[in-house]
N, C-alpha and C positions, 0 to 999 in steps of 0.2 A: 764490310756496313753498305746497307743501304740509305740513299740518299734520303736528304733532308731539308727544309726549310727554317728549322730549326738554327739558326746560324746567327754570329754575333758581330755586325759592322765595328770595324774599325777605319779613321784616317784622320785628317789634316785637310780637306778641300783643293787636295793634290792628288792624292794617295788613297788607296781605300782599298781592302780586304775585307772576304768572309772568312770566319773563325767557326769550325765545326766545334759538336760536342765531346770531341776529344783533346781539344786544343789546336786540331790541323789549319793552318793556312789553306782551304780549299779554293778560293777563288780572287783572284787580287791580278791587274790590267797591268802591264806596262806600253809605253812611258807614260798613258794619261786613261782615265778610265773608261774610252771606247779602242781602248789597246788592244795588242794580243797576248792572252791570259798564263802569263807565266804559272799560276798555278791554277789548272782547270780540271780538278777531280769533280767539281761540282758537275762538269758535263762530262765527266770519261766515264760513265756507267756508273755499276754498284761497284765493280769490281776494277775500278779506277788503278794501274801502278804505277803513275806518276802524276805529275800536278800536283801537289801538293808540300808541306812544309810544318812536320812535326815535331814536338816534344814529347817522349813517351818514357814511361817510368813500366820500369819489367813488376809483371808479379800484380798488374793494375787490379787496385779495387774498388776506386769509385774516384769520381770525379764531380767539382764543384767550383761553379764558372758565377760570374759577377761581374759588373762593371762598377770601377772605385765613380763614388757617388758625382752622382753629375757631370760626366766627362765619358769619353768614347774609349775609356783606358780599360782596357777587358785583364780584370785578375785570373788565372784559372790554375786551382788547386789539383793535383794530383796523388793521391794517397794509393799505398800499396799495401799489401796484404799484411805484412809487420808491422804496418801505422806508421811510417816515414812517408813525409811529404815534401813534393819538388811545387815550388810555385813559380809560373810561369806570368809575366806580365808583360804585355803585346800593347804597343801606341806605335801612334805616327807623329812625330814630333811636330808641335805647334806653337810657337810663342813671339812675342814683339823683342827684335833685338834689331839697333842699327838703326832703329826709326820706320821698320819695315816687318811685314810678318815671314818668320820662317815657315816655311812648311816644305821641303825638299820630299821628293816622290821618293822617300823611303821607311823604313820601319825600324822599331826596335823590337827586341825581346831580350827581356832581363829573365833568367833562370834561378832561383835563390832554393838551397836548403831546407825549408820550417822543421821541420824534426827529423831526427836522424840520418841515414846516408843516402838515400834511393840510390838504385842504380838508372842510370838514363838511357836514352839514344837516341840520337836527333837526327831526322832521315831530311834533306833536302833534295828534291825532285822535282825541278822546273821544268817545264817544257818549253817547244819553239814551235813556231809557224801554225799555231792554233791546233797546236797537241799532235803534232804529225812526228815529232820525234823530242826526246828527251834534250835538254840544253848542255850544249860540252862541258864541260867543267876540267879548268888549270886550277891549281895548287899555288900559294906563295906562303912564305914564313907567317904570317897572320890571317891569311885570306884567304878565300877562294873566289871564281871567277864563273861566271855560268855564260855562254854565250851563244847566243842562237836569237830569232826573232826581229822585233823590231829594237831590242837594246840590247845590251850587255849587264848583266848586276854583278856586285860585286859583294859576299858577305867579308865584312872583318868581323873579327870575332878574338877574342879573348881564351877559348875554348882551344883543347887542342885538337887544330884542323885536322889529324889525322884521323881524329874519332869521328870527324863530320864525316868526313871524305868517304870515310869506310862502313860508316853507319856501326860505328861498334858499340857496345854498351859500357858504360866507365860510370866510376860510383861521384855521385855532386855531392862533394865536400863545403864548396865554397860558391859563392855567386858566380857566373857568367855570363858575358851581352852578347848579342848577336847585333850588328846594322846592315840591316842589307839596304842597297842605295844604288845610284851608280858607278859607273866604272872609274872611280875616284879613290884615291888615297886618304887614307882618316888619322890627320897628324895629331890627333888628342891621347888624351888617356880614355881609353874605353868604357873603364868601368864609369870612372867619375863622372865621363861624358854622360855616356847613359841616366847616371842619377840623377844630374842635373837636369837635360832632359826631359826627363820625365817629371820631376818637380814641377818645371816652368810649364810642361805641358798641361798638368793639372791643373797650376794658379788660370793659365787661359780658362781652359773649360768652366771653369767653376767663379770667375769674372765674366766671361760673358752670359751665364745662364742668371747670372743676378740683375741682367739687364731687360730679361724676359716680364715683361706684364701675366702672369701665370693666374689662372682661376683658384678658387678656393679650393676645390674639389678635383681630384684626378691630377695632381700637381706631380705626381710624380711619372706618371703616364706622359703628360706632356712636355716634359720635361725630355725624356727620351726620345718621343717622336721628333721636336723641336732641335736636339743634337743632329738627330740622323737626318733631318731635312738641308742640316749644313754640311752634313756630311756629302749629298746630294750635288753641292756645287762645285764647280770648276772655279773657284775664284780666280783666276789668270785673267779668264776673260766674262767673267760674270755667269756664264751658262750656270741652269741647273736641271738634272738630266733627271728622267722620270723615273730609274731606276738605275743598282747596281749593277744590274746583271743582261744576261741575252737568255732567250731559249728557254725558261721553263715553262713548260705547259701549263695552258690553262685550267684543264682536266688531262686526268689519263690518257694517254694515246690519241689525243684531241688535231695533234700538227698545228694550231697555234702557238707556234713559239716565235714570239719574236725580240729582235733585239732593241732592246729600250736606253741604250746607255748615250741616247742621246737628249738635245733640249727641245721636247713640245712646247711650244708659247702655249698653247694650252696647259697645259701640266702648271707649268712654272706659273701661271696667272694665279690657279688657287693655291701653288704655294705663298705666291704673293701673296693671295686674300688671308691665310692662317699665320704669317709673316707682320702680316699688317695689324695683327688681334696681337700677338705677341710682342709687339713693338720692337722686333729685328731690325733695327734701321740698316744694319750693316749689309745684309745681304741682299735688302729691297735695291739699295741704291745700287750693289756693285750690278745687279741685275738690269737694274735702269741705264746702264751701259751698256751691257751685251744689247739690249733693244736698240738705244741710240745706233749703235753701229749698224743693226741687220734695216732699220729706217729708210737712213744713207743710201743701202745696198739696193734698197728694193726700188727708188728712185719713184716712188707712186705706182710703182704695180704691182704685179703677182708680191705674192710673200707664203712659201710654203709653210705647212705646219711645221714642220721641226727642220732641226739645223744641227751640224756636229758642235762641238763644244766649242774647237777652233773657227765657228762660223760658216764650216763647209756648206755648204748648200746639197752635194753631190755625197749621199750615200746609198752606192751602192750593195742592194741585196746579192748575196752568194750565202752559198752551204759550206761550212768546214766540215768537212768530210771527214778528218780523222778522229773527233769529237763524235761517241753514241749519243750523248746527249743527256739529259737529266733521267734515271732511271734507265737509261738505254732509250729512252721516248725520244727521236729527234723528229725532223734536223734541228741540225745547230747553226741557225743564223747569224752572219754578219753583215749591219747594214740594215738599213728597213724603203721597201719599197713605197714607203707612204708619202717620203718626200714627192713623190709624183702627183699626190693627189690634192685637188679641191678641196678646201678644206674652208669653209666663208668661215663658221666661225672667230679664223685667227685673226682676222682686220678687228673684231670689238675686243677678243683676248689683248691685244698690244696696248687700246687703249686705256681699257679697264687697269690693266697693269700699270701706265705709267700717268692715270689722270692725277694719281696719290701727290706725286712730284710739285702738282700746281698748289696744293694744300698743305703738303707735311713743313711746317718751318723747322722743324728737327736736319733735316737734310744739308748735306754740307754745300750740294748744290743742288737749289730750288730749281723748280722746270722755269721755262722762259717764254718769252714771245717768240722766239724763235723757236725753242722746242714745239710750240704749239703749233707753228705753222707747216714743220717737219712734220707734224702729226697730221693734218690736216687731209694729204694725200691719201693714208690710210683712210680715212674715215671718206671721202671720197669713192674709195673702191668697195667698202663695206656698203654704202649704199646701192653703190650699179649692180651688187653682187647679192641683193637678200630677198632677193624671189626668183634666185639660179640655184638650179643644181648641183649636190655636191658629194663627196665620201662619206658626208655626216664623221662627228666627232666620234666614233664609235668605226669609223674605217671602211667600211664597205670593200670588198676589190673587186666586185660583182656586180654592181648598181648605182645608180645615181637615184636621188629624188632632190627638191627642196625640200631639207627640213627645218623644220618649226627650230631646233636647238639654235641651227645656224644663224638664219634669219633671226632669231631674238636676238643674238650678240651682235648682228649686226647694227641693230634698233639701238642697243648697249653703245654700241661706236658712235655715236649721233647724238644720243642724249647725253651720254660725257664729255664730249666737246662742246657740248652747250654750255656743263656747269663748268670746266676748265676757262673757254671766252668767257664767262660772267666772271670768274673770279677774276679773270687777268683783265677786267674790266673794257673788255670787247665785245660793245653790247650789240653791234651788227653783227659780228660771226653769234656770238650766241644765238640771237636771232633764226640766223640761219641753219644753225645746227639739229635747233630746238622744232624748226619747222620739219626739216629731212625725218628727225625722231619721228616726228609724228606721222607724217607721211607711210614710212616705215608701221606704225604699233598699228593703222588703220589695214593696212593689208594684211600684216599676221591676225588680226582679230578676226578677218574676213575669211582669210584662204584657210588657215589651221584650225578653226572653229570648223567642228563638223556636228552640224546641226539633227540631222538624225539621231546622235549617238548622246549629245549634248556635251561632249567633252571636244578639249585639245587634242587634236593627232599630232602625233609624231612626225608627218608629212602632210604637205600641203593638199587639199582635196584628199586624203587617204584615209584611214582609217586605224592604224598601226600605234601602237603605245610603245613607246622608249621611257626609260626610268628621267632621261634628260627634262623631260616638261616638267619635273618636281623644280628646274631649276629657275624657271619663271616667277618664281618667287625669291628667289635669293638675285638677282640683278636686277629686282626690283619693277619687272615688268607690271605686276598685277601684286594684290598685297594678297596675303596666305587667307584672308575672309570673305575673297571674293568666291562668290556663287559658282566662276566658271572654275580656277580654283580647286574648292572643293569636291566639284563633281570628275575633275581631270582627276584628282588623288585618289578618289576612293576607285576608279576606274584602272589609276596605275597598280595600288592596292590590290583590287581582285586578278588584275592580268598578269603580272610579274614578283609580287608577293609569295616565296616560300618560307612558310615559318616565319622566322627572326629575320627573313634576308632579302635578296632584293636580285632580281636579273636584271641587265641593262635593256635587254628585251627578248622577245620569246620565242620569236620567229625564227626559221631557219637562214642562216649564209650562206658562205662563201664552204663551209665546212660543218655543214650539217647545226645541228640546235645545241645553243649552249648548254651545257651540263652544269657548273657553277654558279655562285653568285658573285656578282664582283662588287666589291667592299663597298667605293664607293659611293656605290647608292643606296646599299645601305645607309651608310651615313646624312644622304642626299633626306631619305627617310623620315630618319632620327630629325633631322631638322624642322621639316615641312610637318610633322607629327605637335612638336612641342610649339612652336608659332602658329597652328592651329588650337591649339590649346588642349593638347591630347600630353602633356606634358610627362606626367606619370608613368604612360605604354614609350614613353621617348626614353627616360631613365632606363628601364626595363631592358628593350634592346642596344643602348647603349651600353650598361653591362654586360648584358652575353657578347658584344663586340670586345671588349677588354680582353672578354675571358678567351677569346681566340688567340691571341697574342702568342707570339711565341716566348720562348726564354727572356731573350734578350728586350722583348714587351713592343715587338713589333709587328707589323702585317705586309703580308705578298697582297699580289690583285686580288686574287679568286677565293672563296674558299666552297667547299661541295656544301651542298644543300642540308646534311646532315650538321655538319660544324666540324667536323673528326680532322677537316686536312686543312691547308691552306694551300693554294696553286697559285702559278702564274709570279710575273721575274718581283722580287723581291733584291730591299726592301723597297718597297709602294710608293713615291710621294703622295699619289693621290688619297690611298687610305691613312696616312700619316696627315695630311691634313684635314681629313673629315676627322679623324679624333680629336684633332686641336678644336677644328671647329665647332663640334659637340661640346666639349667641355665646357668651354668657352658660355654656348649659351644655354647648356643647362646649368651651371653650378650656381650654388647661392652665393648670393652675392657675399661678399669681405664685410661689409659692414654690419652683416650676421653674427658675428665675432666680436665685433668691437662693442 
C-alpha cells in the first residue's frame, strides 16, 4: 500500500495517533509526541511489515470513515463482500474527573458487529527504537505487553488474547474492546468502561466546541481545524507542536525532511492568533504558562526558535537509519538543528503571544506589572537585534542576512510593549517602548525598501522576494491600502504566485529550488487580497484551498503546484491557522441571517 497523508488524527492533548484509510494506526509516539514511534509504518516505506495496528475484515469490499460530529473520535466501518459490517471506534479518552482533566497516554478501540458476523483479524505490530526491531511480546490472561524502546505498552482486551497474539481470523459476534496504554493493570469492567469513556470523551469535545466563536460560513472546516490544533497541544506543559510527524518530505526526493514534533515559538504565535479569533481561552492560557517558563529560563538573554515540549533546549538532530522514510524517501530525522539558529523574529512572537493577557478579562490569571517587567528584557533583545543578520523564519541553513520579517517582528515587540505599558498605566514605559518602536520602524522603512524596484525586499539592502512580506499588514506595520504594500503585493504575486498557490520564495536554498507551494503563504495571500478589496478573488482562492484538504478535513505544510498532492509534515498547525483566519475574515456576518 502506497503511503498517503490522507490520515485521521486522534488524541487527547497527551496521546496522539494517525490512522490511515483502512483503519490502521500508522503513526503514534510514546511516551509523548516527540518520543519513539511505536507505530512507525508511516515512515516504514511502502512495504512496511511492522509499525502498525490494524483491525481487518476478511474479504473486504469497502471502507467508510468519519469523525463523530465535533470530536476527534474516529468511526471506521469495514464491509465485506457478503454485506457484513464491522465498526471500529478509535479515541483517546479525555474528560473531567476528580477536579482535573483525565487524559492518559492511551487509546481505546471498540470493535462492534453492525450487521452479520464479519470475520476479523487484529494485527498488533509495534516497533522499538525507531524501527530497529519489533517490540518483544509477552501475554497474560487478558493482556499483551509490548516491551522495547522508551516505554512498555500494555494492551488490555476482552477479545481472546491468543487471537491477537497469533493474528488469527475469528468471527466478530459481539462487541470487543482494546485499551492500549502504560504497563499498568486495568481494574475495571473493560467493556463498560470503554462505553463510559467514549460517552464522556464525546461530551467533553462537543462541550468545548460550543465555547468557540465560529464564523457563519465554513463552520465544519473551522471546527475540524480547531479540534486538530488542540490535539497539537502538549497540555502538561502548555507547548504547542508544529505538527504530529517528522520527516514527511516537502516534495518527492527533496531531502527536506524535518522533525516538527516540537514547539516553535513562531508557529505557536500563529496558533494563539487563530485561537484568539475562536475565543479558545483554555489553550491560550496554558500556552502563556509555557512562555512564562521560557522567559524565566532565558534570563534576558538568547531565546531559541524552538524547544522541546518539556522545555528542553537541546534537540540534537540525528538520523533514524532503520526507517526508510515516507514512501522510502529518507532520511528520517529525529531532533532539529534549528534549535541552534539565530532567528530574531522569535522575540516579537513571544511578546505578540503574551500581550493579550494584559487585555483579556476572561483569563483566570490576567497578566500583571511583574509579567510586564519580565517581558521587557525580551523587548530589549528585540531592539538590539532588529538590524542584525539571522537565518530567517524559513530557517536557511547555509546563509544569513538581515531579514525584513525578523526586523518587523522586532518592531512589533517594542510596539506591543508600549500598548501593554499604557494598559497598565505605566506611561513612562509606554513612551519608552513607543520610542523604540519608532526607531525600528525608521530603520525598516529605509533599509528594507528598495527604491529602484519600488517595493519592500525580503532582506535589508536586497532585492529578494518572499511571502513573509505579506505579513507587514497582519502585524499592523502598514495598512493594506498603503501604496508601498500594494506595490509589494504586486511584486510578490508576480514572483511567487503559481496559479492559486504561493511559494515562500523562489530562489535556490541549501537543497535547491523549492518545488511545492507553502500552504500558509497562500492563506497570507488570501488575507491581503481581501483586505485590499479583492474579496471575490480571495474567496475563490479560499474555496480552492478547502478543496485540497484530506478526507479528515486537514492540510499538511506543502502542496504540489498542480494541487494534486499534499506534502510535508501533517497535520500542520500553520496551515490550519491560515484556514481559521481566512474563514473569519471572509465569512458573511451572523447579522446577515438574523
